[in-house]
C-alpha positions in Angstrom: 81.3 121.2 99.3 84.3 121.7 97.0 84.6 125.5 97.2 87.4 126.9 99.1 86.3 129.8 101.2 88.0 133.2 101.7 89.1 132.3 105.2 90.8 129.1 104.0 92.5 131.0 101.1 93.7 133.8 103.4 95.1 131.4 106.0 96.7 129.3 103.4 98.5 132.3 101.8 99.8 133.4 105.2 100.9 129.9 106.0 102.7 129.6 102.7 104.6 132.8 103.3 105.5 131.8 106.9 106.7 128.3 105.8 108.8 129.8 103.0 110.5 132.2 105.4 111.1 129.8 108.2 112.4 127.0 106.0 114.8 129.3 104.1 116.1 130.6 107.5 116.6 127.0 108.6 118.6 126.2 105.5 120.8 129.2 106.2 121.3 128.1 109.8 122.0 124.4 109.0 123.9 124.8 105.7 127.7 124.4 105.5 129.5 127.2 107.2 132.9 126.4 105.4 134.2 124.9 102.2 134.0 121.2 103.0 132.7 118.7 100.4 131.7 116.1 103.0 129.6 118.7 104.8 127.9 119.9 101.6 127.4 116.5 99.9 126.6 114.4 103.0 126.3 116.7 106.0 129.2 114.8 107.6 126.8 111.8 107.8 125.6 113.4 111.1 121.9 112.6 110.9 120.6 109.9 113.2 119.0 106.8 111.5 115.6 108.1 112.4 116.2 111.6 110.9 118.0 110.2 107.9 115.1 107.7 107.4 112.5 110.4 107.5 114.6 112.5 105.1 114.7 109.5 102.7 110.9 109.0 103.1 110.5 112.8 102.5 112.6 112.6 99.3 110.6 109.6 98.1 107.2 111.1 98.7 107.1 113.8 96.1 104.2 116.1 95.2 103.6 113.8 92.2 103.0 111.0 94.6 100.8 113.0 97.0 98.6 114.5 94.3 98.9 112.1 91.3 98.7 108.8 93.2 95.8 110.0 95.3 94.1 111.1 92.1 94.5 107.7 90.5 93.0 106.1 93.6 90.1 108.5 93.6 89.4 108.0 89.8 90.4 104.3 89.3 89.9 102.7 92.7 91.7 99.3 92.7 94.3 100.3 90.1 95.2 103.3 92.3 95.8 101.0 95.3 98.1 98.8 93.2 100.0 101.9 92.1 100.4 103.0 95.7 101.6 99.6 96.8 104.0 99.5 93.9 105.5 102.7 95.2 106.1 101.2 98.6 107.5 98.0 97.2 110.1 99.9 95.2 111.5 101.4 98.4 111.5 98.0 100.0 113.5 96.6 97.1 116.0 99.4 97.6 116.2 98.6 101.3 116.8 94.8 100.9 118.9 94.7 97.7 120.8 97.9 97.0 121.0 100.2 100.0 124.0 98.7 101.8 126.1 98.1 98.6 125.3 101.6 97.4 126.4 103.1 100.7 129.6 101.1 100.6 130.5 101.7 97.0 129.5 105.4 96.7 130.7 108.6 98.3 128.8 111.6 97.0 126.9 110.6 93.8 125.7 107.7 91.7 128.8 108.3 89.5 131.0 107.5 92.5 129.2 104.1 93.0 129.5 103.2 89.4 133.1 104.3 89.1 134.1 102.4 92.2 135.1 99.4 90.1 135.2 101.1 86.7 137.1 104.4 86.9 136.9 106.7 84.0 135.4 109.9 82.7 133.1 108.2 80.3 131.3 106.4 83.2 130.9 109.6 85.2 129.7 111.6 82.2 127.1 108.9 81.4 126.0 108.8 85.0 125.6 112.6 85.1 123.6 112.6 81.8 121.2 109.9 83.0 120.8 111.7 86.4 119.7 114.9 84.6 117.5 113.0 82.1 115.7 111.1 84.9 115.2 114.0 87.3 114.5 116.9 85.1 111.0 115.6 84.0 110.0 115.0 87.6 111.1 118.6 88.5 108.8 119.9 85.7 105.9 117.9 87.0 106.4 119.2 90.5 106.7 122.9 89.5 104.1 123.0 86.8 101.5 120.9 88.6 101.9 122.8 91.9 101.8 126.2 90.2 98.3 125.2 89.0 97.4 123.7 92.4 98.4 126.9 94.3 96.3 128.9 91.9 93.4 126.5 92.5 93.7 126.9 96.3 94.2 130.6 96.3 91.6 131.3 93.6 93.9 132.6 90.9 92.7 132.3 87.4 95.1 134.2 85.2 98.0 132.4 83.4 100.4 135.1 84.5 99.7 134.5 88.2 100.1 130.7 87.7 103.5 131.4 86.0 104.4 133.7 88.9 103.7 130.8 91.3 106.0 128.5 89.3 108.8 131.1 89.2 108.5 131.9 92.9 108.5 128.2 93.9 111.5 127.6 91.7 113.5 130.3 93.2 112.8 129.0 96.7 113.9 125.5 95.7 117.2 126.7 94.1 117.9 128.6 97.3 117.3 125.5 99.5 119.7 123.4 97.4 122.4 126.0 97.0 122.4 127.3 100.6 121.4 124.3 102.6 123.3 121.4 100.9 122.5 117.9 102.1 121.9 118.8 105.7 119.6 121.7 105.0 117.5 119.9 102.5 117.2 116.9 104.9 115.8 119.2 107.6 113.2 120.4 105.1 112.3 116.9 104.1 111.8 115.8 107.7 109.6 118.8 108.5 107.6 118.2 105.3 107.1 114.5 106.1 105.9 115.1 109.6 103.4 117.8 108.5 102.2 115.6 105.6 101.7 112.4 107.6 100.3 114.3 110.6 97.7 116.3 108.8 96.9 113.5 106.3 96.4 111.0 109.1 93.9 113.3 110.8 91.9 113.7 107.6 91.9 109.9 107.0 90.6 109.4 110.5 87.8 111.9 110.0 86.8 110.1 106.8 86.7 106.7 108.5 84.6 108.3 111.3 82.1 109.5 108.7 81.7 105.8 107.7 81.5 104.4 111.2 85.1 103.1 111.1 84.1 100.5 108.5 86.5 100.4 105.5 84.0 98.1 103.7 81.4 100.8 103.9 83.9 103.4 102.6 84.8 101.2 99.6 81.2 100.5 98.9 80.2 104.1 99.0 83.1 105.0 96.7 82.1 102.4 94.2 78.5 103.6 94.3 79.6 107.2 93.7 82.2 106.3 91.0 79.6 105.9 88.2 81.2 102.6 87.1 79.8 100.4 89.8 81.7 97.3 90.8 84.4 97.9 88.2 85.8 100.6 90.5 86.9 97.8 92.9 88.3 95.6 90.2 91.5 95.9 88.1 91.5 97.4 84.6 89.8 100.8 85.0 92.9 102.9 84.7 93.9 101.4 81.3 90.4 100.6 80.0 91.0 102.6 76.8 94.3 100.8 76.0 94.3 98.0 73.3 96.2 95.8 75.8 95.0 96.9 79.3 96.5 94.0 81.3 99.9 94.3 79.7 99.8 98.1 80.2 99.0 97.8 83.8 101.8 95.2 84.5 104.5 97.2 82.6 103.4 100.5 84.3 103.7 98.9 87.8 107.0 97.3 86.9 108.4 100.7 85.9 107.4 102.1 89.2 108.7 99.1 91.2 112.1 99.0 89.5 112.5 102.7 88.8 111.1 104.6 91.8 113.7 103.6 94.4 116.8 104.0 92.3 116.3 107.6 91.1 119.5 109.6 92.0 117.8 112.0 94.6 116.9 108.8 96.6 120.1 106.9 96.3 122.2 110.0 97.3 120.7 109.7 100.8 122.4 106.3 101.2 125.8 108.0 101.3 124.8 110.0 104.4 124.7 106.8 106.6 127.8 106.1 108.6 127.6 102.3 108.4 125.7 99.2 107.4 123.7 99.2 110.6 122.8 102.9 110.2 121.6 102.5 106.6 119.4 99.5 107.5 117.8 101.4 110.4 117.4 104.5 108.2 115.7 102.5 105.5 113.4 100.9 108.1 112.2 104.3 109.1 111.8 105.3 105.5 109.8 102.2 104.5 107.6 102.5 107.6 106.7 106.2 106.8 106.0 105.4 103.2 103.7 102.5 104.2 101.8 104.8 106.5 101.5 107.3 103.8 100.1 104.7 101.4 97.3 103.9 104.0 96.5 107.6 104.4 96.2 108.4 100.7 94.1 105.2 100.1 91.6 106.4 102.7 91.6 110.0 101.4 91.3 108.9 97.8 88.4 106.6 98.4 86.9 109.2 100.7 87.0 111.9 98.1 85.1 109.6 95.6 82.6 108.5 98.3 81.8 112.0 99.5 81.7 114.1 96.3 81.8 111.6 93.4 84.2 110.7 90.7 82.6 113.0 88.2 83.3 116.1 90.4 86.9 115.1 90.9 87.5 114.5 87.2 85.8 117.8 86.4 88.1 119.7 88.7 91.2 118.0 87.2 91.1 115.2 84.6 94.2 113.6 86.2 92.6 113.8 89.7 95.5 115.9 91.1 93.0 117.9 93.3 91.5 114.8 94.9 93.6 115.1 98.1 92.3 118.6 98.7 88.8 118.0 97.6 88.5 115.0 99.9 89.9 117.0 102.8 87.4 119.8 102.2 84.5 117.5 101.6 84.9 115.6 104.9 84.2 118.9 106.8 80.7 119.2 105.4 78.9 122.5 104.7 79.6 124.3 107.9 83.3 124.6 108.5 84.6 125.2 112.0 87.7 127.2 112.8 89.5 124.0 113.8 88.6 122.5 110.4 89.9 125.6 108.6 93.2 125.2 110.5 93.4 121.6 109.5 92.7 122.4 105.9 95.4 125.1 106.1 97.8 122.5 107.5 97.1 120.1 104.6 97.7 122.8 102.0 100.8 123.9 103.7 102.1 120.3 103.9 101.5 120.0 100.1 103.3 123.3 99.5 106.2 122.2 101.6 106.2 118.8 99.8 106.9 120.5 96.5 109.6 122.8 97.9 111.4 119.9 99.6 111.1 117.4 96.7 112.4 119.6 94.0 115.1 121.0 96.2 116.4 117.4 96.7 116.3 116.8 92.9 118.1 120.0 92.1 120.7 119.1 94.7 121.2 115.6 93.2 121.6 117.1 89.7 124.0 119.9 90.9 126.1 117.4 92.9 126.5 115.2 89.8 127.4 118.1 87.6 130.0 119.4 90.0 131.5 116.1 91.2 131.1 113.8 88.2 131.5 116.2 85.3 133.7 119.2 86.3 135.7 117.8 89.3 136.5 114.6 87.4 137.7 116.5 84.4 140.0 118.8 86.3 141.9 117.3 89.2 143.1 120.8 90.0 139.6 121.8 91.0 139.9 122.9 94.7 137.2 122.2 97.3 136.1 125.8 97.3 135.7 125.8 93.5 133.9 122.5 93.5 131.3 123.9 96.0 131.0 127.0 93.9 130.4 124.9 90.8 127.8 122.9 92.7 125.9 126.0 93.7 126.1 127.5 90.2 124.9 124.1 88.8 121.9 124.3 91.2 121.1 127.7 89.7 121.5 126.5 86.2 119.4 123.3 86.7 116.8 125.2 88.6 116.6 127.9 86.0 116.1 125.4 83.1 113.5 123.6 85.2 111.5 126.9 85.8 111.7 127.8 82.1 110.5 124.4 80.9 107.8 124.2 83.6 106.2 127.5 82.4 106.1 126.0 78.9 104.4 122.7 79.8 102.1 123.9 82.6 99.0 123.6 80.3 99.8 120.1 79.1 99.2 116.7 80.6 102.2 115.9 82.9 101.7 112.2 83.1 104.2 111.5 80.2 106.9 113.2 82.2 106.2 111.1 85.3 106.2 107.9 83.2 109.5 109.0 81.5 111.3 109.5 84.8 110.3 106.2 86.3 110.9 104.3 83.1 114.4 105.8 82.7 115.1 104.6 86.3 113.9 101.1 85.5 115.5 100.8 82.1 118.9 102.5 82.6 119.7 103.1 86.3 118.4 99.9 87.8 120.2 97.5 85.5 123.4 99.5 85.7 123.4 99.4 89.5 122.5 95.7 89.8 125.1 94.7 87.3 127.8 97.0 88.7 127.2 95.9 92.3 126.7 92.2 91.8 128.1 90.9 88.5 131.8 90.2 88.6 132.3 90.1 84.8 130.5 93.3 84.0 132.7 95.6 81.9 132.8 99.3 81.2 131.4 98.7 77.7 128.5 96.9 79.3 127.9 99.7 81.7 127.9 102.4 79.0 125.6 100.3 76.8 123.2 100.0 79.7 123.2 103.7 80.7 123.2 105.1 77.2 121.3 102.4 75.4 118.6 102.1 78.0 118.0 105.8 77.9 118.0 106.0 74.1 115.4 103.2 73.8 113.1 105.0 76.3 113.5 108.4 74.5 112.8 106.8 71.1 109.7 104.9 72.2 108.1 107.5 74.6 106.9 109.9 71.9 105.0 107.1 70.3 102.9 106.2 73.3 99.3 107.3 73.8 100.3 109.4 76.8 101.9 111.9 74.3 99.3 111.9 71.5 96.3 110.0 70.2 94.1 110.3 73.2 92.0 113.0 74.9 94.2 113.0 78.1 97.5 113.0 76.1 100.0 115.8 76.3 99.1 116.7 72.7 95.5 115.6 72.4 95.1 117.6 69.1 97.8 115.5 67.4 98.1 111.8 66.7 101.5 110.3 66.1 100.8 107.4 68.4 102.6 104.3 66.9 103.6 102.4 70.0 100.5 100.5 71.3 101.3 100.8 75.0 101.1 103.5 77.6 104.7 103.1 78.8 107.7 102.0 76.8 108.8 99.8 79.8 107.6 96.6 78.1 110.5 97.0 75.6 113.0 99.4 77.3 113.4 97.5 80.7 114.4 94.2 79.1 116.5 96.1 76.6 118.4 97.9 79.4 119.4 94.6 81.0 120.0 92.9 77.6 122.3 95.7 76.4 124.4 95.5 79.6 124.8 91.7 79.0 125.6 92.1 75.3 128.1 94.9 75.8 129.9 92.8 78.4 129.9 89.7 76.2 131.2 91.7 73.2 134.0 93.2 75.3 135.9 89.9 75.0 136.9 87.3 77.4 140.1 89.1 78.4 138.3 92.3 79.5 135.7 90.3 81.4 138.4 88.4 83.2 140.2 91.6 84.0 137.0 93.2 85.3 136.3 90.1 87.4 139.7 90.5 89.1 139.1 94.2 89.7 135.7 93.4 91.2 137.1 90.8 93.5 139.5 93.4 94.8 136.7 95.6 95.9 134.0 93.0 96.5 134.5 93.0 100.3 134.2 96.8 100.3 131.0 96.8 98.2 129.1 93.9 99.7 130.3 93.9 103.3 131.5 97.4 103.9 135.0 96.3 104.9 136.4 99.7 103.9 134.5 103.0 103.4 135.8 104.9 100.4 137.4 108.1 101.4 138.5 106.9 104.8 
């Protein structure tokens, strides 16, 4: 029931090629046709709230979320549901707390939002460095994980073919970001989200139909097939091997809630809204689509366990990354009709498109920050044409590095990279944005301490966690330099990020704090109420 037949593989390969060709053509057609920064960075804010909201939802639902979160649900039951809900909650926090101030304070990048009240090269350089540090690990996860997944779907077994998949995907993603800009990548995100939610919803309905539309029966069957009995429906299974499972679970979810919604490839979509009303409506669409997605993967994850068993899922992939596909295949039964083969092809194509769109958005965010925050801020003589050229070359450079590193980590556990990105968002980016947008006395020193200090704390603690070494599922299972007794450094790094911002501000002196308060009051109406849009 878990084998993928030749017809499915052939149709999936044809669909992949067709999608790659069509989406690349769409990027060429919708990309900027002249040298205009507003068109490249924001698409002239021309997207309607619905389309912009779907693009935000598409950026937010990455391949790591589709595959990884569904896998955690299939393998860990209750803990997986909590993870999925934490993902949705993070976007809701962005919607209610930061979306409008970000839109008002920023123009193109996170560096713009932070430099709104604290101009200076140091702030922009730090913002660019944190953007790269937070997004590069996620790019590696998408590329390496999906290279293996495509090989799994298409029946490839050789390492060279898997590496070829990674390189091919990477080249496509670079093309999307460099050619399409914000508008082109938004179109791909919308197409991806519609396909993903459409095909996933059909699979979820088929699974519920197998259990007579009774979620209780589905959960009961999943617990029975999990091999751990009632523990599958209780908390603690995901971190059962940790010395402090409760603390590990809380800090992991906190990193997701605080870090997921503030990653730069998500916040850059705030700048494409034309006003406060538009950004609120866009976020409403985004949150609604993510909430529907959480329901879909919950049903598919539990359905996979109920239909084929937790042991089979873990045997195919210890992290459960193939649970989405295995659950889709298992619901069809032994005899697969032509319609079911088409549906399976739609699911695999949606996952393929998810990777392309997600990494393209991340590459674009990194390239925009390099071009706008690093190079353009250093040289005021940089013309519009040169800045766009730098942005495209930056996309090539970032994508090239991501491809190279992804081929090197493809045989390792990718969970540490996911944790690293979310923890950096929660420990450095989240406190920097909250303080910059809402604390009047926050100084440049406090901001730099937050960004740099929070990042350094995460990078120092992360190698000591059991995700990197000291456990069978670690990135280096053969080694043991595990000295930090938790799965994620968030327990220390998140409070440290906020504390460093506070200490840096206090140590700046009363005079600088008062000067910063006056500067903030001068722009407070712009940031909080949108009285003036920067650049108008």
